[in-house]
N, CA, C and O atoms as a DFTB+ gen file, in Angstrom:
748 C
 N C O
     1  1      22.360      25.802      -3.483
     2  2      22.520      25.586      -2.053
     3  2      21.254      25.002      -1.422
     4  3      21.342      24.124      -0.563
     5  1      20.090      25.476      -1.834
     6  2      18.842      24.943      -1.297
     7  2      18.697      23.462      -1.599
     8  3      18.234      22.698      -0.752
     9  1      19.092      23.046      -2.805
    10  2      18.985      21.638      -3.181
    11  2      19.840      20.763      -2.269
    12  3      19.421      19.667      -1.899
    13  1      20.997      21.220      -1.912
    14  2      21.875      20.458      -1.022
    15  2      21.225      20.313       0.349
    16  3      21.246      19.229       0.932
    17  1      20.651      21.392       0.867
    18  2      20.007      21.340       2.173
    19  2      18.798      20.415       2.156
    20  3      18.593      19.654       3.102
    21  1      17.988      20.468       1.093
    22  2      16.774      19.673       1.062
    23  2      17.061      18.186       0.872
    24  3      16.193      17.352       1.134
    25  1      18.257      17.848       0.425
    26  2      18.562      16.436       0.225
    27  2      19.267      15.815       1.436
    28  3      19.636      14.641       1.397
    29  1      19.456      16.578       2.491
    30  2      20.054      16.021       3.705
    31  2      19.200      14.892       4.233
    32  3      17.976      14.907       4.110
    33  1      19.855      13.924       4.818
    34  2      19.151      12.766       5.335
    35  2      18.604      13.030       6.726
    36  3      19.224      13.711       7.542
    37  1      17.440      12.480       6.971
    38  2      16.813      12.535       8.282
    39  2      16.216      11.151       8.535
    40  3      16.398      10.247       7.719
    41  1      15.519      10.972       9.631
    42  2      14.947       9.671       9.973
    43  2      13.501       9.826      10.425
    44  3      13.116      10.837      11.014
    45  1      12.715       8.799      10.133
    46  2      11.409       8.620      10.751
    47  2      11.388       7.191      11.276
    48  3      12.291       6.408      10.979
    49  1      10.359       6.841      12.060
    50  2      10.357       5.554      12.739
    51  2       9.004       4.869      12.594
    52  3       7.951       5.496      12.707
    53  1       9.063       3.587      12.344
    54  2       7.880       2.740      12.280
    55  2       7.916       1.868      13.530
    56  3       8.928       1.233      13.827
    57  1       6.806       1.843      14.253
    58  2       6.731       1.078      15.496
    59  2       5.706      -0.044      15.282
    60  3       4.515       0.214      15.114
    61  1       6.185      -1.279      15.291
    62  2       5.339      -2.446      15.075
    63  2       5.164      -3.118      16.433
    64  3       6.146      -3.423      17.110
    65  1       3.895      -3.352      16.836
    66  2       3.651      -3.808      18.206
    67  2       2.663      -4.972      18.286
    68  3       1.923      -5.272      17.350
    69  1       2.695      -5.603      19.445
    70  2       1.711      -6.613      19.851
    71  2       1.343      -6.254      21.276
    72  3       2.129      -6.471      22.199
    73  1       0.144      -5.701      21.460
    74  2      -0.249      -5.204      22.775
    75  2      -0.736      -6.284      23.724
    76  3      -0.588      -6.159      24.940
    77  1      -1.312      -7.333      23.181
    78  2      -1.900      -8.353      24.045
    79  2      -3.370      -8.106      24.324
    80  3      -3.968      -8.813      25.135
    81  1      -3.970      -7.109      23.666
    82  2      -5.414      -6.879      23.810
    83  2      -6.163      -8.071      23.211
    84  3      -5.579      -8.876      22.485
    85  1      -7.440      -8.176      23.514
    86  2      -8.255      -9.255      22.953
    87  2      -8.226      -9.182      21.432
    88  3      -8.051     -10.204      20.769
    89  1      -8.397      -7.978      20.866
    90  2      -8.381      -7.819      19.409
    91  2      -7.026      -8.227      18.834
    92  3      -6.974      -8.920      17.818
    93  1      -5.944      -7.812      19.461
    94  2      -4.624      -8.160      18.919
    95  2      -4.365      -9.665      19.013
    96  3      -3.701     -10.237      18.148
    97  1      -4.884     -10.301      20.057
    98  2      -4.733     -11.758      20.165
    99  2      -5.569     -12.472      19.103
   100  3      -5.147     -13.495      18.563
   101  1      -6.759     -11.932      18.803
   102  2      -7.586     -12.504      17.734
   103  2      -6.877     -12.354      16.389
   104  3      -6.835     -13.293      15.595
   105  1      -6.315     -11.156      16.137
   106  2      -5.586     -10.929      14.888
   107  2      -4.379     -11.860      14.790
   108  3      -4.064     -12.372      13.716
   109  1      -3.715     -12.069      15.911
   110  2      -2.551     -12.958      15.926
   111  2      -2.966     -14.388      15.569
   112  3      -2.248     -15.092      14.858
   113  1      -4.128     -14.808      16.068
   114  2      -4.623     -16.149      15.751
   115  2      -4.971     -16.274      14.262
   116  3      -4.727     -17.312      13.647
   117  1      -5.538     -15.212      13.694
   118  2      -5.924     -15.228      12.277
   119  2      -4.700     -15.126      11.375
   120  3      -4.549     -15.903      10.433
   121  1      -3.822     -14.158      11.671
   122  2      -2.679     -13.887      10.777
   123  2      -1.460     -14.753      11.078
   124  3      -0.589     -14.929      10.226
   125  1      -1.407     -15.286      12.282
   126  2      -0.238     -16.034      12.763
   127  2       1.021     -15.157      12.798
   128  3       2.144     -15.660      12.762
   129  1       0.813     -13.863      12.866
   130  2       1.927     -12.908      12.898
   131  2       2.232     -12.519      14.346
   132  3       1.328     -12.421      15.176
   133  1       3.481     -12.304      14.631
   134  2       3.911     -11.942      15.982
   135  2       3.492     -10.528      16.382
   136  3       3.366     -10.228      17.569
   137  1       3.278      -9.663      15.394
   138  2       2.934      -8.263      15.658
   139  2       1.718      -7.900      14.820
   140  3       1.628      -8.261      13.647
   141  1       0.773      -7.174      15.441
   142  2      -0.483      -6.886      14.748
   143  2      -0.917      -5.426      14.814
   144  3      -2.091      -5.119      14.606
   145  1       0.002      -4.539      15.095
   146  2      -0.310      -3.108      15.065
   147  2       0.929      -2.377      14.572
   148  3       2.056      -2.783      14.853
   149  1       0.707      -1.295      13.833
   150  2       1.832      -0.500      13.337
   151  2       1.493       0.979      13.464
   152  3       0.352       1.398      13.273
   153  1       2.509       1.747      13.790
   154  2       2.368       3.180      13.993
   155  2       3.552       3.890      13.358
   156  3       4.520       3.260      12.932
   157  1       3.459       5.207      13.302
   158  2       4.505       6.019      12.687
   159  2       4.847       7.165      13.619
   160  3       3.963       7.791      14.203
   161  1       6.135       7.435      13.753
   162  2       6.572       8.583      14.553
   163  2       7.755       9.261      13.883
   164  3       8.530       8.637      13.157
   165  1       7.870      10.543      14.145
   166  2       8.995      11.319      13.623
   167  2      10.059      11.499      14.693
   168  3      11.151      11.999      14.423
   169  1       9.731      11.088      15.899
   170  2      10.538      11.368      17.074
   171  2      11.284      10.120      17.564
   172  3      10.650       9.114      17.883
   173  1      12.613      10.171      17.627
   174  2      13.372       9.001      18.073
   175  2      13.139       8.629      19.536
   176  3      13.563       7.556      19.964
   177  1      12.473       9.490      20.319
   178  2      12.151       9.132      21.703
   179  2      10.737       8.575      21.823
   180  3      10.277       8.283      22.926
   181  1      10.048       8.425      20.699
   182  2       8.686       7.873      20.642
   183  2       7.680       8.675      21.466
   184  3       6.713       8.115      21.982
   185  1       7.902       9.959      21.588
   186  2       7.006      10.805      22.366
   187  2       5.620      10.900      21.739
   188  3       4.616      10.788      22.441
   189  1       5.557      11.101      20.440
   190  2       4.284      11.223      19.730
   191  2       4.264      10.203      18.604
   192  3       5.001      10.325      17.626
   193  1       3.413       9.195      18.754
   194  2       3.302       8.113      17.787
   195  2       1.899       8.192      17.183
   196  3       0.911       8.273      17.913
   197  1       1.811       8.167      15.853
   198  2       0.527       8.317      15.174
   199  2       0.072       7.002      14.578
   200  3       0.877       6.236      14.048
   201  1      -1.231       6.744      14.668
   202  2      -1.784       5.542      14.066
   203  2      -3.303       5.623      14.026
   204  3      -3.901       6.639      14.380
   205  1      -3.898       4.544      13.593
   206  2      -5.333       4.350      13.697
   207  2      -5.530       3.187      14.649
   208  3      -5.040       2.081      14.419
   209  1      -6.249       3.455      15.715
   210  2      -6.451       2.448      16.745
   211  2      -7.549       2.883      17.678
   212  3      -8.370       3.735      17.339
   213  1      -7.561       2.296      18.857
   214  2      -8.623       2.619      19.811
   215  2      -8.418       4.012      20.403
   216  3      -7.313       4.380      20.804
   217  1      -9.505       4.773      20.447
   218  2      -9.443       6.128      21.005
   219  2      -9.402       6.098      22.524
   220  3      -8.837       6.992      23.155
   221  1      -9.999       5.076      23.105
   222  2     -10.032       4.917      24.549
   223  2      -9.399       3.562      24.865
   224  3      -9.841       2.545      24.331
   225  1      -8.383       3.525      25.712
   226  2      -7.703       2.259      25.992
   227  2      -8.610       1.191      26.596
   228  3      -8.256       0.012      26.592
   229  1      -9.772       1.583      27.115
   230  2     -10.691       0.638      27.737
   231  2     -11.846       0.241      26.825
   232  3     -12.695      -0.560      27.217
   233  1     -11.889       0.793      25.607
   234  2     -12.994       0.507      24.692
   235  2     -12.448       0.176      23.299
   236  3     -12.054       1.082      22.565
   237  1     -12.421      -1.096      22.928
   238  2     -11.868      -1.475      21.629
   239  2     -12.809      -1.201      20.459
   240  3     -12.427      -1.401      19.306
   241  1     -14.029      -0.749      20.732
   242  2     -15.019      -0.596      19.670
   243  2     -15.080       0.806      19.068
   244  3     -15.762       1.019      18.066
   245  1     -14.387       1.743      19.658
   246  2     -14.371       3.099      19.111
   247  2     -12.942       3.427      18.716
   248  3     -12.074       3.616      19.568
   249  1     -12.712       3.490      17.408
   250  2     -11.367       3.729      16.907
   251  2     -11.322       4.919      15.978
   252  3     -12.357       5.448      15.572
   253  1     -10.130       5.332      15.649
   254  2      -9.922       6.445      14.740
   255  2      -8.457       6.838      14.719
   256  3      -7.584       6.067      15.118
   257  1      -8.202       8.055      14.247
   258  2      -6.836       8.563      14.200
   259  2      -6.418       8.928      15.614
   260  3      -7.085       9.719      16.281
   261  1      -5.311       8.352      16.071
   262  2      -4.916       8.537      17.463
   263  2      -3.452       8.924      17.591
   264  3      -2.619       8.613      16.739
   265  1      -3.175       9.603      18.673
   266  2      -1.814       9.899      19.101
   267  2      -1.517       8.903      20.207
   268  3      -2.219       8.859      21.217
   269  1      -0.469       8.096      20.013
   270  2      -0.113       7.056      20.963
   271  2       1.199       7.419      21.652
   272  3       1.974       8.236      21.156
   273  1       1.428       6.800      22.797
   274  2       2.668       7.005      23.531
   275  2       2.835       5.889      24.551
   276  3       1.842       5.379      25.069
   277  1       4.056       5.503      24.848
   278  2       4.271       4.544      25.939
   279  2       3.852       5.123      27.291
   280  3       3.696       4.380      28.260
   281  1       3.669       6.452      27.363
   282  2       3.371       7.134      28.627
   283  2       1.885       7.269      28.914
   284  3       1.515       7.594      30.042
   285  1       1.013       7.030      27.927
   286  2      -0.429       7.154      28.156
   287  2      -1.183       6.270      27.166
   288  3      -0.611       5.723      26.224
   289  1      -2.487       6.149      27.414
   290  2      -3.358       5.429      26.488
   291  2      -3.138       3.923      26.483
   292  3      -2.746       3.327      27.486
   293  1      -3.402       3.330      25.329
   294  2      -3.366       1.882      25.169
   295  2      -2.004       1.291      25.515
   296  3      -1.932       0.264      26.189
   297  1      -0.923       1.928      25.062
   298  2       0.405       1.381      25.343
   299  2       0.729       1.418      26.838
   300  3       1.423       0.537      27.346
   301  1       0.229       2.427      27.534
   302  2       0.462       2.456      28.980
   303  2      -0.407       1.413      29.681
   304  3       0.051       0.716      30.586
   305  1      -1.670       1.316      29.249
   306  2      -2.566       0.322      29.865
   307  2      -2.027      -1.085      29.662
   308  3      -2.057      -1.906      30.579
   309  1      -1.538      -1.359      28.473
   310  2      -0.987      -2.681      28.164
   311  2       0.537      -2.567      28.208
   312  3       1.207      -2.550      27.175
   313  1       1.059      -2.490      29.414
   314  2       2.475      -2.176      29.626
   315  2       3.424      -3.291      29.193
   316  3       4.635      -3.077      29.127
   317  1       2.899      -4.461      28.901
   318  2       3.742      -5.559      28.430
   319  2       3.814      -5.605      26.904
   320  3       4.248      -6.605      26.334
   321  1       3.392      -4.534      26.248
   322  2       3.404      -4.462      24.789
   323  2       4.796      -4.766      24.244
   324  3       5.785      -4.158      24.651
   325  1       4.852      -5.710      23.325
   326  2       6.087      -6.045      22.616
   327  2       6.204      -5.134      21.400
   328  3       5.200      -4.822      20.760
   329  1       7.413      -4.710      21.081
   330  2       7.599      -3.764      19.984
   331  2       8.874      -4.033      19.201
   332  3       9.860      -4.559      19.716
   333  1       8.805      -3.647      17.936
   334  2       9.988      -3.553      17.096
   335  2       9.978      -2.131      16.562
   336  3       8.994      -1.693      15.965
   337  1      11.071      -1.409      16.776
   338  2      11.185      -0.043      16.284
   339  2      12.114      -0.067      15.076
   340  3      13.252      -0.529      15.145
   341  1      11.590       0.445      13.975
   342  2      12.325       0.473      12.717
   343  2      12.656       1.910      12.353
   344  3      11.827       2.810      12.491
   345  1      13.860       2.106      11.893
   346  2      14.314       3.424      11.453
   347  2      14.335       3.411       9.926
   348  3      14.754       2.432       9.308
   349  1      13.879       4.503       9.331
   350  2      13.884       4.596       7.875
   351  2      14.387       5.982       7.477
   352  3      13.951       6.996       8.022
   353  1      15.297       6.006       6.530
   354  2      15.885       7.275       6.086
   355  2      14.933       8.009       5.152
   356  3      14.300       7.415       4.279
   357  1      14.853       9.317       5.363
   358  2      14.069      10.208       4.511
   359  2      14.876      11.483       4.324
   360  3      15.847      11.715       5.044
   361  1      14.486      12.299       3.373
   362  2      15.108      13.607       3.242
   363  2      14.456      14.554       4.251
   364  3      13.379      14.270       4.776
   365  1      15.111      15.664       4.509
   366  2      14.514      16.668       5.399
   367  2      13.172      17.133       4.843
   368  3      12.222      17.352       5.594
   369  1      13.101      17.280       3.527
   370  2      11.863      17.720       2.876
   371  2      10.749      16.691       3.064
   372  3       9.620      17.062       3.385
   373  1      11.045      15.413       2.872
   374  2      10.039      14.373       3.092
   375  2       9.543      14.407       4.542
   376  3       8.342      14.312       4.795
   377  1      10.468      14.542       5.481
   378  2      10.076      14.557       6.887
   379  2       9.195      15.766       7.191
   380  3       8.214      15.654       7.927
   381  1       9.540      16.909       6.630
   382  2       8.727      18.109       6.849
   383  2       7.324      17.921       6.278
   384  3       6.339      18.291       6.917
   385  1       7.229      17.352       5.083
   386  2       5.925      17.130       4.455
   387  2       5.094      16.105       5.240
   388  3       3.885      16.271       5.398
   389  1       5.743      15.063       5.720
   390  2       5.042      14.074       6.537
   391  2       4.553      14.712       7.829
   392  3       3.423      14.478       8.258
   393  1       5.411      15.520       8.445
   394  2       5.021      16.212       9.680
   395  2       3.819      17.118       9.431
   396  3       2.890      17.153      10.239
   397  1       3.832      17.846       8.325
   398  2       2.695      18.707       7.983
   399  2       1.422      17.884       7.834
   400  3       0.364      18.273       8.328
   401  1       1.529      16.738       7.147
   402  2       0.352      15.885       6.943
   403  2      -0.168      15.341       8.258
   404  3      -1.375      15.360       8.497
   405  1       0.727      14.852       9.123
   406  2       0.308      14.309      10.409
   407  2      -0.344      15.385      11.273
   408  3      -1.332      15.121      11.958
   409  1       0.206      16.590      11.242
   410  2      -0.375      17.705      11.999
   411  2      -1.770      18.022      11.477
   412  3      -2.704      18.213      12.257
   413  1      -1.909      18.077      10.142
   414  2      -3.224      18.350       9.537
   415  2      -4.215      17.262       9.912
   416  3      -5.361      17.557      10.251
   417  1      -3.784      16.006       9.856
   418  2      -4.676      14.903      10.207
   419  2      -5.063      14.960      11.680
   420  3      -6.214      14.695      12.028
   421  1      -4.114      15.303      12.546
   422  2      -4.432      15.353      13.965
   423  2      -5.407      16.491      14.270
   424  3      -6.339      16.321      15.055
   425  1      -5.192      17.637      13.653
   426  2      -6.117      18.758      13.844
   427  2      -7.528      18.373      13.411
   428  3      -8.508      18.760      14.049
   429  1      -7.627      17.614      12.331
   430  2      -8.919      17.204      11.768
   431  2      -9.248      15.748      12.088
   432  3      -9.974      15.101      11.333
   433  1      -8.722      15.225      13.197
   434  2      -8.850      13.806      13.515
   435  2     -10.297      13.322      13.592
   436  3     -10.563      12.139      13.379
   437  1     -11.233      14.218      13.894
   438  2     -12.637      13.818      13.989
   439  2     -13.253      13.562      12.617
   440  3     -14.351      13.013      12.519
   441  1     -12.543      13.961      11.553
   442  2     -13.007      13.707      10.187
   443  2     -12.580      12.327       9.680
   444  3     -12.993      11.911       8.598
   445  1     -11.763      11.623      10.450
   446  2     -11.249      10.313      10.045
   447  2     -11.931       9.221      10.855
   448  3     -12.287       9.416      12.017
   449  1     -12.105       8.071      10.217
   450  2     -12.738       6.948      10.905
   451  2     -11.833       5.718      10.829
   452  3     -10.948       5.621       9.979
   453  1     -12.082       4.801      11.731
   454  2     -11.372       3.533      11.716
   455  2     -12.040       2.637      10.681
   456  3     -13.264       2.508      10.674
   457  1     -11.259       2.023       9.819
   458  2     -11.780       1.191       8.736
   459  2     -12.054      -0.228       9.242
   460  3     -11.362      -1.176       8.873
   461  1     -13.067      -0.352      10.086
   462  2     -13.415      -1.646      10.682
   463  2     -13.812      -2.655       9.602
   464  3     -13.339      -3.792       9.608
   465  1     -14.675      -2.242       8.681
   466  2     -15.105      -3.157       7.623
   467  2     -13.919      -3.567       6.745
   468  3     -13.803      -4.727       6.351
   469  1     -13.047      -2.613       6.445
   470  2     -11.852      -2.928       5.656
   471  2     -10.964      -3.947       6.343
   472  3     -10.401      -4.825       5.690
   473  1     -10.833      -3.836       7.669
   474  2     -10.018      -4.799       8.427
   475  2     -10.651      -6.185       8.390
   476  3      -9.956      -7.186       8.216
   477  1     -11.972      -6.241       8.552
   478  2     -12.661      -7.534       8.492
   479  2     -12.537      -8.159       7.104
   480  3     -12.275      -9.356       6.982
   481  1     -12.723      -7.352       6.057
   482  2     -12.629      -7.857       4.692
   483  2     -11.190      -8.247       4.333
   484  3     -10.974      -9.135       3.508
   485  1     -10.220      -7.591       4.946
   486  2      -8.818      -7.915       4.682
   487  2      -8.522      -9.372       5.035
   488  3      -7.706     -10.019       4.378
   489  1      -9.180      -9.880       6.063
   490  2      -8.961     -11.282       6.431
   491  2      -9.451     -12.233       5.341
   492  3      -9.047     -13.394       5.289
   493  1     -10.327     -11.724       4.471
   494  2     -10.807     -12.512       3.326
   495  2     -10.068     -12.139       2.047
   496  3     -10.434     -12.576       0.956
   497  1      -9.022     -11.325       2.193
   498  2      -8.201     -10.827       1.068
   499  2      -9.007      -9.931       0.128
   500  3      -8.770      -9.917      -1.080
   501  1      -9.959      -9.186       0.686
   502  2     -10.754      -8.219      -0.078
   503  2     -10.338      -6.822       0.358
   504  3     -10.385      -6.495       1.544
   505  1      -9.934      -6.004      -0.601
   506  2      -9.512      -4.635      -0.299
   507  2     -10.727      -3.710      -0.275
   508  3     -11.505      -3.664      -1.228
   509  1     -10.877      -2.979       0.823
   510  2     -11.959      -2.002       0.965
   511  2     -11.423      -0.851       1.797
   512  3     -11.067      -1.035       2.961
   513  1     -11.365       0.331       1.207
   514  2     -10.838       1.482       1.928
   515  2     -11.590       2.744       1.516
   516  3     -11.239       3.381       0.523
   517  1     -12.623       3.108       2.276
   518  2     -13.320       4.364       1.989
   519  2     -12.399       5.566       2.257
   520  3     -11.393       5.447       2.957
   521  1     -12.754       6.696       1.700
   522  2     -11.964       7.912       1.891
   523  2     -11.953       8.305       3.369
   524  3     -12.969       8.222       4.059
   525  1     -10.784       8.733       3.832
   526  2     -10.586       9.186       5.213
   527  2     -10.871       8.100       6.251
   528  3     -11.291       8.393       7.371
   529  1     -10.641       6.871       5.873
   530  2     -10.876       5.741       6.770
   531  2      -9.727       4.753       6.601
   532  3      -9.405       4.338       5.487
   533  1      -9.116       4.384       7.722
   534  2      -7.941       3.529       7.694
   535  2      -7.967       2.551       8.858
   536  3      -8.609       2.804       9.877
   537  1      -7.278       1.454       8.703
   538  2      -6.789       0.705       9.856
   539  2      -5.288       0.967       9.885
   540  3      -4.754       1.543       8.936
   541  1      -4.613       0.573      10.915
   542  2      -3.249       1.030      11.174
   543  2      -2.289       0.838      10.004
   544  3      -1.586       1.775       9.624
   545  1      -2.250      -0.356       9.431
   546  2      -1.253      -0.610       8.391
   547  2      -1.587       0.099       7.081
   548  3      -0.680       0.413       6.310
   549  1      -2.876       0.360       6.809
   550  2      -3.238       1.172       5.632
   551  2      -2.712       2.595       5.795
   552  3      -2.170       3.182       4.859
   553  1      -2.880       3.129       6.981
   554  2      -2.436       4.491       7.273
   555  2      -0.924       4.634       7.074
   556  3      -0.478       5.533       6.362
   557  1      -0.138       3.757       7.694
   558  2       1.319       3.863       7.588
   559  2       1.750       3.642       6.136
   560  3       2.591       4.379       5.621
   561  1       1.180       2.638       5.478
   562  2       1.504       2.391       4.067
   563  2       1.226       3.632       3.212
   564  3       2.065       4.029       2.403
   565  1       0.052       4.240       3.389
   566  2      -0.313       5.383       2.551
   567  2       0.588       6.592       2.793
   568  3       0.934       7.301       1.848
   569  1       0.968       6.835       4.036
   570  2       1.897       7.940       4.315
   571  2       3.248       7.675       3.659
   572  3       3.804       8.561       3.009
   573  1       3.775       6.479       3.821
   574  2       5.083       6.155       3.232
   575  2       5.049       6.237       1.707
   576  3       6.004       6.711       1.090
   577  1       3.968       5.782       1.103
   578  2       3.850       5.830      -0.360
   579  2       3.647       7.264      -0.853
   580  3       4.275       7.685      -1.824
   581  1       2.775       8.004      -0.187
   582  2       2.459       9.363      -0.626
   583  2       3.691      10.245      -0.693
   584  3       3.804      11.091      -1.581
   585  1       4.599      10.057       0.223
   586  2       5.781      10.911       0.276
   587  2       7.030      10.199      -0.258
   588  3       8.158      10.593       0.038
   589  1       6.808       9.159      -1.038
   590  2       7.875       8.435      -1.744
   591  2       8.971       7.905      -0.830
   592  3      10.141       7.855      -1.208
   593  1       8.581       7.515       0.365
   594  2       9.536       6.901       1.291
   595  2       9.756       5.445       0.882
   596  3      10.852       4.904       1.029
   597  1       8.706       4.829       0.370
   598  2       8.801       3.475      -0.180
   599  2       8.213       3.490      -1.583
   600  3       7.441       4.382      -1.935
   601  1       8.578       2.522      -2.357
   602  2       8.050       2.356      -3.709
   603  2       6.591       1.901      -3.626
   604  3       6.220       1.210      -2.677
   605  1       5.757       2.276      -4.601
   606  2       4.363       1.823      -4.606
   607  2       4.216       0.299      -4.576
   608  3       3.176      -0.212      -4.160
   609  1       5.236      -0.420      -5.009
   610  2       5.153      -1.883      -5.026
   611  2       5.724      -2.536      -3.769
   612  3       5.671      -3.759      -3.641
   613  1       6.266      -1.754      -2.844
   614  2       6.876      -2.317      -1.637
   615  2       5.866      -2.926      -0.667
   616  3       6.183      -3.864       0.064
   617  1       4.652      -2.383      -0.667
   618  2       3.620      -2.875       0.248
   619  2       2.344      -3.153      -0.546
   620  3       1.995      -2.381      -1.439
   621  1       1.649      -4.239      -0.234
   622  2       0.452      -4.602      -0.991
   623  2      -0.756      -3.721      -0.662
   624  3      -0.713      -2.914       0.267
   625  1      -1.821      -3.885      -1.430
   626  2      -3.038      -3.101      -1.196
   627  2      -3.705      -3.493       0.116
   628  3      -4.451      -2.702       0.693
   629  1      -3.444      -4.698       0.588
   630  2      -3.948      -5.136       1.894
   631  2      -2.725      -5.393       2.781
   632  3      -2.270      -6.529       2.915
   633  1      -2.206      -4.326       3.381
   634  2      -0.970      -4.474       4.158
   635  2      -1.221      -5.048       5.550
   636  3      -2.276      -4.840       6.148
   637  1      -0.232      -5.769       6.044
   638  2      -0.252      -6.288       7.410
   639  2       0.923      -5.673       8.155
   640  3       1.976      -5.453       7.557
   641  1       0.769      -5.392       9.443
   642  2       1.862      -4.778      10.206
   643  2       3.184      -5.515      10.078
   644  3       4.237      -4.882      10.006
   645  1       3.149      -6.824      10.047
   646  2       4.386      -7.616       9.989
   647  2       5.179      -7.334       8.715
   648  3       6.398      -7.506       8.705
   649  1       4.515      -6.907       7.643
   650  2       5.188      -6.660       6.365
   651  2       6.145      -5.470       6.431
   652  3       7.067      -5.379       5.620
   653  1       5.943      -4.566       7.374
   654  2       6.837      -3.417       7.500
   655  2       8.231      -3.860       7.954
   656  3       9.222      -3.186       7.671
   657  1       8.305      -4.995       8.660
   658  2       9.599      -5.522       9.095
   659  2      10.437      -6.011       7.919
   660  3      11.658      -6.133       8.024
   661  1       9.775      -6.290       6.801
   662  2      10.456      -6.867       5.642
   663  2      10.867      -5.828       4.606
   664  3      11.460      -6.180       3.586
   665  1      10.562      -4.560       4.847
   666  2      10.956      -3.520       3.893
   667  2      12.478      -3.440       3.811
   668  3      13.164      -3.445       4.833
   669  1      12.986      -3.369       2.612
   670  2      14.441      -3.299       2.419
   671  2      15.029      -2.005       2.974
   672  3      16.201      -1.965       3.350
   673  1      14.225      -0.954       3.026
   674  2      14.735       0.363       3.408
   675  2      14.732       0.623       4.918
   676  3      15.148       1.697       5.353
   677  1      14.270      -0.340       5.724
   678  2      14.225      -0.109       7.172
   679  2      15.409      -0.761       7.863
   680  3      16.014      -1.710       7.363
   681  1      15.715      -0.215       9.028
   682  2      16.760      -0.779       9.877
   683  2      16.168      -0.950      11.271
   684  3      15.683       0.012      11.866
   685  1      16.206      -2.152      11.779
   686  2      15.685      -2.416      13.118
   687  2      16.638      -1.807      14.140
   688  3      17.839      -2.078      14.126
   689  1      16.080      -0.971      15.036
   690  2      16.926      -0.369      16.074
   691  2      16.563      -0.844      17.478
   692  3      17.294      -0.582      18.433
   693  1      15.419      -1.552      17.606
   694  2      15.041      -2.056      18.924
   695  2      14.014      -3.164      18.766
   696  3      13.164      -3.131      17.876
   697  1      14.114      -4.149      19.656
   698  2      13.108      -5.215      19.752
   699  2      13.002      -5.568      21.229
   700  3      14.003      -5.885      21.870
   701  1      11.792      -5.512      21.766
   702  2      11.583      -5.832      23.176
   703  2      10.336      -5.150      23.696
   704  3       9.472      -4.741      22.921
   705  1      10.244      -5.028      25.004
   706  2       9.104      -4.343      25.623
   707  2       9.142      -2.862      25.241
   708  3      10.182      -2.213      25.353
   709  1       8.016      -2.341      24.796
   710  2       7.964      -0.940      24.398
   711  2       8.362      -0.020      25.553
   712  3       9.070       0.966      25.349
   713  1       7.912      -0.339      26.750
   714  2       8.213       0.508      27.911
   715  2       9.700       0.536      28.257
   716  3      10.145       1.407      29.005
   717  1      10.472      -0.410      27.717
   718  2      11.910      -0.460      27.990
   719  2      12.746       0.120      26.846
   720  3      13.973       0.014      26.849
   721  1      12.082       0.723      25.884
   722  2      12.821       1.336      24.764
   723  2      13.824       2.325      25.348
   724  3      13.426       3.229      26.083
   725  1      15.110       2.181      25.043
   726  2      16.163       2.966      25.711
   727  2      15.975       4.476      25.626
   728  3      16.278       5.183      26.587
   729  1      15.496       4.977      24.526
   730  2      15.373       6.429      24.378
   731  2      14.250       7.026      25.213
   732  3      14.166       8.247      25.346
   733  1      13.387       6.190      25.779
   734  2      12.333       6.691      26.645
   735  2      12.934       7.271      27.929
   736  3      12.337       8.145      28.558
   737  1      14.104       6.788      28.311
   738  2      14.749       7.246      29.531
   739  2      15.147       8.719      29.442
   740  3      15.302       9.389      30.463
   741  1      15.313       9.220      28.208
   742  2      15.760      10.604      28.027
   743  2      14.594      11.550      27.835
   744  3      14.802      12.752      27.667
   745  1      13.390      11.049      27.854
   746  2      12.207      11.863      27.577
   747  2      11.590      12.333      28.883
   748  3      10.579      13.036      28.871
C-alpha cells in the first residue's frame, strides 16, 4: 500500500523569465535567448519561487539563494517581466524530497553564493561551479537531476534557462506577463 501512495503523481513548476533588468538584457544580447532566468516552485500559485538571483531588487551585484514572488522583490519591481510557466510531473516522494531540500537551502541560504564567475565563464563555454555556489539554471538543473526528475543527459553541464523549455517532460501552462499569471488571482 505504501508503494502505491508514494508513486502517486504530483507537479512542480519551472518558471522561465525575462525581467528586463540591465543584466538580463546583456544576457539576452549574448545568448540571443528570449528568456534569461529560471526558477523552481512547488506551488501552482507561484507564491514561493526559489532561485539564485539578486538579493535586493535594486542591487544587481549582490546575489545568492533567493525566494522570489510576483508580489515582492525583483519580479514586483520589474512588473513587465515576461514568463513561461512549465509544469513537470513528479511523484509525491520526489516532491517531498525536493521540498525538504529547498527548505534546508533556504534555512541555510547565507551559506550559498551566487556563481558570478561561473556565469561569466559559461559565456566562453567553460564550466566552473564551486560547492554551494550556483547561478539560476545550474540550481534548477541540479535539483531536477538530484531527485531524478530529469535524466542526467537532459541538460548540459552549462545550462541556459531557455533549455528548460525544450525538456520533453515539461508541459507549458502559461506564457505572458508574470503578473498576469491566472493562478495569482486566487492567492
